[in-house]
C-alpha positions in Angstrom: -1.8 -21.1 -47.1 0.0 -22.4 -50.2 0.2 -19.1 -51.9 2.3 -17.7 -49.1 5.0 -20.2 -49.7 5.9 -18.8 -53.1 4.7 -15.3 -53.6 6.0 -12.0 -52.3 4.0 -11.7 -49.1 4.9 -8.1 -48.3 1.1 -7.6 -48.5 -0.6 -10.3 -46.6 -1.5 -8.6 -43.4 -3.3 -5.4 -42.7 -0.5 -4.3 -40.4 2.3 -4.3 -42.9 1.7 -0.6 -43.7 0.1 0.6 -40.5 0.4 4.2 -41.4 -0.7 4.0 -45.0 -4.0 5.8 -45.5 -6.9 4.5 -47.6 -6.4 4.8 -51.4 -9.2 4.9 -53.9 -9.3 1.3 -55.0 -12.2 -0.4 -57.0 -13.3 -2.4 -54.0 -13.8 -1.8 -50.3 -12.9 -4.3 -47.6 -13.0 -4.3 -43.8 -10.7 -5.0 -40.9 -11.3 -5.1 -37.1 -8.3 -5.1 -34.8 -7.6 -4.8 -31.1 -5.8 -1.8 -29.6 -4.0 -4.0 -27.1 -1.2 -6.4 -28.1 -0.8 -9.9 -26.5 2.4 -11.9 -25.9 1.3 -15.5 -25.9 -2.2 -16.8 -25.1 -5.1 -18.7 -26.5 -7.5 -16.8 -28.9 -10.8 -18.3 -29.9 -13.2 -17.0 -32.6 -16.5 -18.3 -33.8 -16.9 -17.3 -37.4 -18.5 -18.1 -40.8 -16.5 -17.4 -43.9 -17.6 -15.9 -47.2 -18.1 -18.4 -50.0 -17.0 -15.9 -52.7 -14.1 -17.1 -54.8 -11.1 -14.7 -54.7 -11.9 -13.5 -51.2 -10.4 -14.2 -47.8 -12.0 -14.4 -44.4 -9.3 -14.2 -41.6 -8.5 -14.3 -38.0 -4.8 -13.7 -37.0 -2.3 -12.1 -34.7 0.2 -9.6 -36.0 3.0 -7.3 -34.7 2.6 -4.0 -36.4 5.2 -2.1 -34.5 5.3 0.4 -31.6 6.9 3.8 -31.2 9.6 2.1 -29.1 9.9 -0.9 -31.4 9.1 0.1 -35.0 8.1 -2.5 -37.5 10.6 -3.9 -39.9 10.6 -7.1 -42.0 13.3 -8.4 -39.7 10.8 -8.3 -36.8 7.9 -10.0 -38.6 5.7 -11.9 -36.2 2.3 -13.3 -37.4 0.0 -16.3 -36.7 -2.8 -16.9 -39.2 -6.1 -18.6 -39.7 -7.2 -17.9 -43.3 -10.2 -19.3 -45.1 -10.1 -19.0 -48.9 -13.6 -18.7 -50.4 -12.7 -20.9 -53.4 -12.4 -24.0 -51.2 -15.4 -25.8 -49.8 -13.4 -28.1 -47.5 -10.2 -26.3 -46.4 -8.7 -24.0 -43.8 -5.2 -22.7 -44.0 -2.7 -21.9 -41.2 0.6 -20.1 -41.2 3.2 -18.6 -38.9 5.3 -15.9 -40.5 8.6 -15.3 -38.7 11.4 -12.6 -39.1 12.3 -11.7 -42.7 8.9 -13.0 -43.8 9.7 -16.7 -43.6 6.4 -18.7 -44.0 5.5 -22.0 -42.4 2.3 -22.9 -44.2 -0.1 -25.6 -43.3 -3.7 -26.5 -44.1 -6.3 -29.0 -43.2 -9.2 -30.8 -45.0 -12.4 -30.2 -43.2 -15.5 -32.4 -43.3 -17.6 -29.2 -43.5 -17.8 -26.1 -45.6 -16.5 -23.1 -43.6 -18.9 -20.8 -45.4 -22.0 -22.9 -44.7 -22.2 -22.4 -41.0 -20.3 -21.1 -37.9 -17.4 -23.0 -36.4 -15.0 -22.2 -33.6 -11.4 -21.7 -34.5 -8.5 -21.2 -32.0 -4.8 -20.3 -31.8 -2.7 -21.4 -28.9 0.7 -19.6 -28.8 3.4 -20.3 -26.2 7.2 -19.9 -26.3 7.6 -23.5 -27.5 4.6 -24.1 -29.8 1.7 -22.8 -31.9 -1.4 -24.9 -32.2 -4.6 -24.5 -34.2 -7.9 -25.9 -33.2 -11.2 -26.3 -35.0 -14.3 -27.0 -32.9 -12.2 -27.9 -29.9 -10.0 -30.4 -31.7 -6.3 -29.6 -32.3 -5.6 -30.0 -36.1 -2.1 -28.6 -36.5 0.9 -27.9 -34.2 4.3 -26.3 -34.9 7.2 -26.8 -32.5 10.3 -26.2 -34.6 12.9 -23.6 -33.8 11.1 -20.8 -35.7 8.5 -20.7 -33.0 11.1 -19.3 -30.6 11.4 -16.2 -32.9 7.8 -15.2 -32.3 8.7 -13.0 -29.3 6.8 -9.8 -29.9 3.3 -8.9 -28.6 0.8 -9.0 -31.4 -2.7 -7.5 -31.9 -5.7 -9.7 -32.7 -7.2 -9.0 -36.2 -9.9 -10.0 -38.5 -10.3 -8.9 -42.1 -12.1 -9.6 -45.4 -10.4 -8.6 -48.7 -9.6 -9.8 -52.2 -5.9 -10.5 -52.9 -4.4 -9.9 -56.3 -3.3 -13.5 -56.8 -5.8 -15.7 -58.6 -3.6 -18.8 -58.5 -3.8 -18.6 -54.7 -7.4 -17.5 -54.0 -9.1 -18.2 -57.4 -10.6 -15.9 -59.9 -12.4 -12.9 -58.3 -15.6 -11.6 -59.9 -17.1 -8.3 -59.0 -20.5 -9.9 -59.7 -20.1 -11.9 -56.5 -20.2 -8.8 -54.3 -21.1 -8.0 -51.7 -19.3 -10.7 -49.7 -19.8 -11.0 -46.0 -17.6 -12.7 -43.3 -19.5 -13.3 -40.0 -18.0 -13.3 -36.5 -20.2 -14.4 -33.5 -17.8 -13.9 -30.5 -14.2 -13.9 -29.4 -12.6 -15.2 -26.2 -9.1 -14.2 -25.1 -6.9 -16.2 -22.6 -3.5 -15.3 -21.2 -0.7 -17.8 -21.0 -0.3 -18.9 -17.4 1.7 -22.1 -17.3 0.8 -24.3 -14.3 -2.1 -22.1 -13.0 -4.6 -22.0 -15.9 -8.0 -23.7 -16.4 -8.2 -24.3 -20.2 -6.1 -25.2 -23.3 -3.3 -27.7 -23.5 -2.1 -28.7 -20.1 -4.6 -26.1 -18.6 -2.0 -23.5 -19.1 -4.3 -20.7 -20.1 -6.5 -18.4 -18.0 -9.6 -16.5 -19.2 -9.1 -12.7 -19.7 -12.2 -11.4 -21.6 -14.7 -12.0 -24.3 -16.7 -9.9 -26.7 -20.1 -11.2 -28.0 -19.9 -8.6 -30.9 -23.2 -7.0 -30.0 -21.8 -3.6 -30.7 -18.7 -1.6 -31.4 -16.5 -1.5 -28.2 -14.3 1.5 -29.0 -12.3 1.0 -25.8 -11.0 -2.3 -27.1 -11.2 -2.3 -30.9 -10.5 -0.1 -33.9 -11.6 -0.3 -37.5 -9.0 -0.4 -40.2 -8.6 2.4 -42.8 -5.7 1.4 -44.8 -4.5 -0.9 -47.7 -1.3 -2.3 -49.2 0.1 -3.6 -52.5 -1.4 -6.9 -53.4 -4.7 -6.1 -51.7 -7.3 -5.1 -54.4 -9.4 -3.3 -51.8 -8.9 -0.6 -49.2 -10.5 -0.9 -45.8 -13.2 1.5 -44.8 -15.0 1.8 -41.5 -18.5 1.6 -43.1 -17.8 -2.1 -43.9 -17.4 -3.0 -40.3 -21.0 -3.4 -39.0 -23.0 -5.3 -36.3 -26.1 -7.2 -37.3 -28.3 -9.1 -34.8 -25.5 -10.0 -32.4 -22.8 -10.6 -35.1 -19.8 -8.7 -36.4 -20.0 -8.5 -40.2 -17.0 -7.6 -42.3 -18.0 -6.7 -45.8 -16.2 -6.6 -49.2 -18.2 -4.3 -51.5 -18.1 -2.0 -54.4 -17.5 1.7 -53.6 -21.2 2.7 -54.0 -23.1 0.1 -52.0 -21.2 -0.3 -48.7 -21.9 -1.9 -45.4 -24.3 -4.7 -44.8 -26.4 -4.1 -47.9 -27.1 -6.1 -51.0 -28.9 -4.8 -54.0 -27.3 -7.0 -56.6 -29.3 -10.0 -58.0 -27.5 -13.2 -59.0 -26.0 -13.3 -62.4 -25.0 -16.2 -64.7 -21.2 -16.4 -64.8 -20.7 -19.5 -66.9 -22.7 -22.2 -68.8 -21.4 -25.5 -70.0 -23.1 -28.3 -72.0 -22.2 -31.9 -72.3 -24.8 -34.1 -74.1 -28.1 -33.7 -72.1 -26.5 -31.9 -69.1 -26.2 -28.2 -68.9 -24.4 -26.7 -65.9 -25.1 -23.2 -64.7 -22.7 -21.3 -62.4 -24.2 -18.2 -60.7 -22.2 -15.4 -59.2 -23.3 -16.3 -55.7 -25.2 -18.9 -53.6 -28.8 -19.1 -54.7 -32.0 -20.3 -53.0 -32.9 -24.0 -53.6 -36.6 -23.3 -54.4 -35.9 -20.8 -57.2 -32.9 -22.6 -58.5 -34.8 -25.9 -58.8 -37.9 -24.4 -60.5 -37.7 -25.7 -64.1 -39.8 -22.8 -65.4 -37.0 -20.4 -64.5 -34.9 -21.9 -67.4 -35.8 -21.8 -71.1 -33.7 -23.5 -73.7 -35.1 -22.9 -77.3 -35.1 -26.3 -79.0 -34.9 -28.3 -75.8 -37.0 -29.2 -72.9 -35.7 -28.9 -69.3 -36.5 -32.2 -67.6 -35.0 -31.3 -64.2 -33.0 -28.6 -62.3 -30.9 -29.6 -59.3 -28.9 -27.3 -57.0 -25.4 -28.6 -56.4 -25.3 -30.3 -52.9 -21.9 -28.8 -52.1 -21.7 -25.6 -54.0 -25.0 -23.8 -54.0 -23.9 -21.4 -56.8 -24.1 -24.3 -59.3 -27.3 -25.8 -60.9 -27.4 -28.8 -63.1 -30.1 -29.0 -65.8 -31.0 -32.2 -67.6 -32.6 -31.7 -71.0 -34.0 -33.7 -73.9 -31.4 -34.9 -76.4 -29.7 -32.0 -78.1 -28.6 -31.8 -81.7 -24.8 -32.2 -81.5 -24.4 -29.8 -84.5 -26.0 -26.9 -82.6 -25.1 -24.7 -79.7 -27.8 -23.6 -77.3 -28.7 -20.5 -75.5 -30.1 -20.7 -72.0 -32.6 -18.1 -70.7 -32.6 -17.8 -66.9 -34.9 -15.7 -64.8 -36.4 -15.3 -61.3 -33.6 -17.0 -59.4 -32.9 -15.3 -56.1 -30.0 -14.9 -53.8 -29.9 -15.7 -50.0 -29.8 -12.1 -48.6 -32.2 -11.1 -45.9 -34.4 -9.5 -48.5 -33.7 -11.7 -51.5 -32.7 -10.1 -54.8 -34.4 -11.7 -57.9 -32.5 -11.8 -61.2 -34.2 -10.5 -64.4 -34.1 -12.4 -67.7 -30.6 -13.3 -68.8 -29.7 -15.0 -72.1 -26.3 -16.7 -72.3 -24.9 -19.3 -74.7 -23.6 -22.6 -73.3 -20.1 -23.7 -74.0 -19.7 -27.3 -75.2 -17.3 -29.4 -73.2 -16.0 -32.9 -73.7 -15.8 -35.5 -71.0 -12.7 -37.4 -69.8 -11.9 -40.9 -71.3 -10.9 -43.5 -68.7 -8.4 -44.6 -67.7 -7.3 -41.0 -67.5 -3.6 -40.4 -67.1 -2.3 -36.9 -66.3 1.4 -35.7 -66.2 0.7 -33.4 -63.3 2.8 -30.2 -63.4 3.8 -30.7 -67.0 2.6 -28.7 -70.0 3.5 -31.5 -72.3 1.9 -34.9 -72.9 4.2 -37.9 -72.7 4.2 -41.7 -72.2 0.4 -41.8 -72.7 -0.1 -39.1 -70.0 -2.0 -36.0 -70.8 -0.5 -32.5 -70.2 -1.7 -30.7 -67.1 -3.7 -27.6 -67.0 -5.3 -25.0 -64.7 -8.8 -26.1 -63.6 -11.7 -24.0 -64.5 -15.5 -24.4 -65.0 -14.9 -25.3 -68.7 -11.9 -27.6 -68.2 -12.3 -31.3 -67.7 -9.5 -31.5 -65.1 -6.6 -29.6 -63.6 -4.9 -28.1 -60.6 -6.7 -25.3 -58.7 -3.5 -23.8 -57.2 0.3 -24.3 -56.7 3.1 -24.0 -59.2 5.0 -26.2 -61.6 8.5 -27.5 -61.0 10.7 -29.6 -63.2 13.8 -31.7 -62.3 16.4 -33.8 -64.1 16.8 -36.5 -61.4 16.8 -40.1 -62.7 13.9 -41.8 -61.0 14.1 -45.3 -59.7 11.3 -47.9 -59.4 9.8 -46.8 -62.7 10.2 -46.4 -66.4 8.1 -43.2 -66.4 10.9 -40.8 -65.4 9.5 -37.8 -67.3 6.2 -38.1 -65.4 7.9 -38.2 -62.0 10.3 -35.4 -62.9 7.6 -32.7 -63.0 5.5 -31.6 -60.0 2.7 -29.4 -59.1 4.1 -28.0 -55.8 2.3 -26.4 -52.9 -1.0 -27.8 -54.2 -4.2 -27.7 -52.1 -6.8 -29.0 -54.5 -6.8 -31.0 -57.8 -10.2 -31.5 -59.6 -11.4 -33.9 -62.3 -14.8 -33.9 -63.8 -16.2 -37.4 -63.9 -19.7 -38.9 -64.4 -21.4 -40.1 -61.3 -19.8 -43.4 -60.3 -16.9 -45.0 -58.5 -13.3 -44.6 -59.3 -9.8 -45.9 -58.5 -7.5 -43.0 -57.9 -3.8 -43.5 -58.1 -1.4 -40.8 -57.0 2.2 -40.6 -58.3 5.1 -38.6 -56.7 8.8 -38.7 -56.1 10.9 -36.8 -53.6 13.6 -35.0 -55.6 14.7 -32.3 -53.2 15.1 -33.6 -49.6 17.7 -36.1 -48.4 16.2 -36.7 -45.0 13.0 -37.6 -43.3 10.5 -35.2 -41.9 11.3 -32.4 -44.4 8.1 -32.8 -46.5 5.1 -34.4 -44.9 1.5 -34.1 -46.1 -1.9 -35.6 -46.1 -4.2 -36.4 -49.1 -7.9 -36.8 -48.9 -10.0 -37.9 -51.9 -13.6 -36.7 -51.8 -14.1 -37.4 -48.0 -12.3 -38.4 -44.8 -13.2 -42.1 -45.7 -10.4 -41.9 -48.3 -7.4 -40.3 -46.6 -3.7 -41.1 -46.5 -2.0 -39.3 -43.7 1.6 -38.3 -43.0 3.0 -39.0 -46.4 6.8 -38.6 -46.1 8.1 -39.6 -49.6 11.7 -39.9 -48.4 10.8 -42.0 -45.5 8.6 -44.3 -47.6 10.8 -44.8 -50.7 13.9 -42.6 -50.5 15.1 -39.8 -52.7 14.3 -39.9 -56.5 12.2 -43.1 -56.2 8.7 -43.5 -57.6 5.9 -43.7 -55.1 2.3 -44.5 -55.8 -0.8 -44.9 -53.7 -4.3 -46.0 -54.9 -7.6 -45.2 -53.4 -10.1 -47.8 -54.5 -13.8 -47.4 -55.3 -14.1 -43.7 -54.4 -17.7 -42.7 -54.9 -18.4 -39.4 -56.7 -22.0 -38.2 -56.8 -21.6 -34.5 -57.7 -19.7 -34.8 -61.0 -16.3 -33.6 -59.8 -13.6 -35.7 -58.1 -11.8 -33.6 -55.6 -8.3 -34.4 -54.3 -7.3 -32.4 -51.3 -3.7 -31.9 -50.1 -2.8 -30.7 -46.6 0.7 -29.8 -45.7 2.1 -30.8 -42.3 5.7 -29.8 -43.0 7.1 -28.4 -46.2 5.2 -28.2 -49.5 2.7 -30.8 -50.9 3.6 -32.2 -54.3 1.9 -34.4 -57.0 3.7 -35.7 -60.1 1.1 -37.9 -61.8 -2.4 -39.1 -61.6 -4.3 -42.0 -63.0 -8.1 -42.4 -62.6 -9.9 -45.6 -63.6 -13.6 -46.1 -63.8 -14.7 -48.7 -61.2 -18.5 -48.9 -61.6 -21.7 -46.9 -61.1 -23.4 -45.7 -58.0 -26.9 -46.6 -59.2 -26.4 -49.9 -61.0 -26.5 -53.3 -59.3 -22.9 -54.2 -58.4 -21.2 -57.3 -57.2 -19.4 -57.5 -53.9 -16.2 -56.2 -55.5 -17.9 -53.0 -56.7 -17.9 -54.0 -60.4 -21.1 -53.1 -62.4 -23.5 -55.9 -63.3 -24.9 -54.1 -66.4 -23.0 -52.9 -69.4 -22.1 -49.2 -69.7 -21.8 -47.2 -72.9 -19.8 -44.0 -72.4 -19.7 -40.9 -74.6 -17.1 -41.0 -77.4 -14.0 -38.8 -77.1 -13.3 -36.4 -78.6 -16.7 -35.2 -79.6 -17.0 -33.3 -81.9 -14.2 -35.1 -83.9 -12.3 -35.3 -87.1 -11.5 -37.8 -88.4 -10.9 -40.1 -85.4 -12.7 -40.7 -82.1 -12.8 -43.5 -79.5 -15.9 -45.2 -78.2 -15.6 -46.7 -74.7 -17.8 -49.3 -73.1 -17.6 -51.7 -70.2 -18.8 -55.3 -69.9 -19.5 -56.7 -66.4 -19.3 -60.3 -67.7 -18.4 -62.3 -70.8 -21.1 -61.7 -73.4 -22.0 -61.4 -77.1 -21.4 -57.8 -78.2 -22.4 -55.8 -81.2 -21.2 -52.2 -81.6 -22.4 -50.3 -84.8 -22.3 -46.8 -86.2 -25.3 -45.3 -88.2 -26.0 -42.1 -89.9 -29.2 -39.9 -89.2 -31.2 -41.9 -91.8 -30.5 -45.2 -90.0 -28.0 -46.4 -92.6 -25.3 -48.7 -91.2 -21.9 -47.0 -91.5 -19.6 -49.5 -89.8 -19.6 -52.4 -87.4 -16.8 -52.0 -84.8 -17.5 -55.1 -82.8 -19.6 -58.2 -83.4 -18.8 -61.3 -81.4 -18.0 -62.8 -78.0 -16.0 -60.5 -75.6 -14.7 -61.1 -72.2 -15.7 -58.9 -69.2 -13.7 -55.6 -69.1 -13.3 -52.1 -70.5 -13.0 -51.5 -74.2 -11.9 -48.5 -76.2 -12.6 -49.0 -79.9 -11.4 -46.4 -82.5 -13.7 -45.1 -85.2 -12.3 -43.5 -88.3 -14.6 -41.2 -90.3 -12.6 -41.0 -93.5 -14.9 -40.7 -96.5 -17.8 -39.5 -94.5 -19.5 -36.1 -94.7 -19.8 -33.8 -91.7 -22.9 -34.4 -89.6 -24.5 -36.3 -86.8 -23.9 -40.0 -86.4 -25.1 -42.5 -83.8 -23.4 -45.5 -82.2 -25.3 -48.4 -80.7 -24.1 -51.0 -78.2 -26.0 -54.3 -77.8 -25.1 -56.9 -75.3 -27.7 -59.5 -74.4 -30.8 -57.7 -73.5 -28.9 -54.4 -73.0 -29.1 -51.7 -75.7 -27.8 -48.1 -75.6 -27.5 -45.4 -78.3 -25.4 -42.2 -78.2 -24.9 -39.4 -80.8 -21.6 -38.0 -82.0 -20.7 -35.1 -84.3 -18.3 -35.2 -87.2 -17.0 -31.7 -88.2 -14.7 -31.4 -91.2 
């Protein structure tokens, strides 16, 4: 995982303090571990992760010491599969070798690891470690560090909440309880030349456990914790339910496989006629999409739609709001997905107004300062229009070739797994910018980038191999469709750390309008002004699919004409026209675009 590459990871496995007893922490996690240790082998698990942000679901091997060979950091041996609840399309892998040296990798998945069960496997031999998902090898490490994994390791699974939000996201106690599900485990010994499964048929079946019940001869339940783990492990949170092993993360009072907490509203945002609700947990589609469960005084809810990827988010479309007002949203009767659903009582929360992005959007990734027409970067959140979900900032002084944007390429977001940009439904051209400023040889930093789906993937990006050291590299993904309101850019490390220096996103057309064969819209588009609210300047953006007569005017609430920003023949293209409100009073104004038979009107708010 990316966080492992740059934090003190003296805490990341349950075995680090094997003799440390349970402390009284605010949250209670769970761990299940074998009594026996294994030197090499193939280990398969069928599991479903928790979707809770800030929580890990894991399967790993770990050397925790023996009386004859006590644990020290210099003997660290560990092989990880870790699923971070904040990601909907990512699984992370790692080997940790003596003196806690991390070799982190990750993969983009075409599925949500929390939505259903999938089979994950580790193959460990003296010369390589491989990871599999649903029978397909997705990562393999063969470098010299593999030869230092020489100690027999126990098989372990745990669920816990790390103390590092920039790695696992922002944990909320309202999301509890969180459950990680395990269906079965199969264990194979390493028998080169005589096996029946795995790479080269070099592994032989030893045993399996269907997790129907607690096998005390083979397993033990963890009762310990460590610094950096915000929970302590208790035996009550290891349970067996209908043929599954369930590891729970809970509060101290309601432990085990129990859920008495109804969903709560964590955040509400409003942009024009769209209000987005984020719940504390996944909610049921029927109750989430019942319009009567939402009341907004002063507005009418026209539709409620559960997010197709993240079922903790609901999008409400309302009648036109007054830009001068803020709105409270009353939510009730929405239920969670527990066996016996918990129904929320009436909740009243104010929506936070957010602005949209203006395209083309240029971001100086990893920099806290705007420069060269590029906006400063930021940490992504529910209320932010764009930003990195993880990683860390780095700055360099290298002169960068192949560009006059040195300052953009001199900053990076390093060890990044996910970058997010809020966009209206549509198609976008996405341009990545990066420069190798550290390595002077090939195969030191290699990573993949996937934008939205596997249809838009660039594999084995080795910046030094492609352009050399301190040279600008760009790559554009054209016509990327986004239907859920957020453009997701996924980074998967093959070797070394992922990096991103800059990002440009251009609007390329709508998903719903008629388009020509190049993907360009065939009807005009009037975007929201930015910023909004504003004082004294704002920019009105619109796009023309063909040469046409255009009229763009601004009116006050009485219909009085304030200004004419465009009136004449314009060529096809994207236009960003400034509007200056000097001399005008605070209040609501409207701008209207007319082009042929097309007319569109949008409101904007001037606050002085």
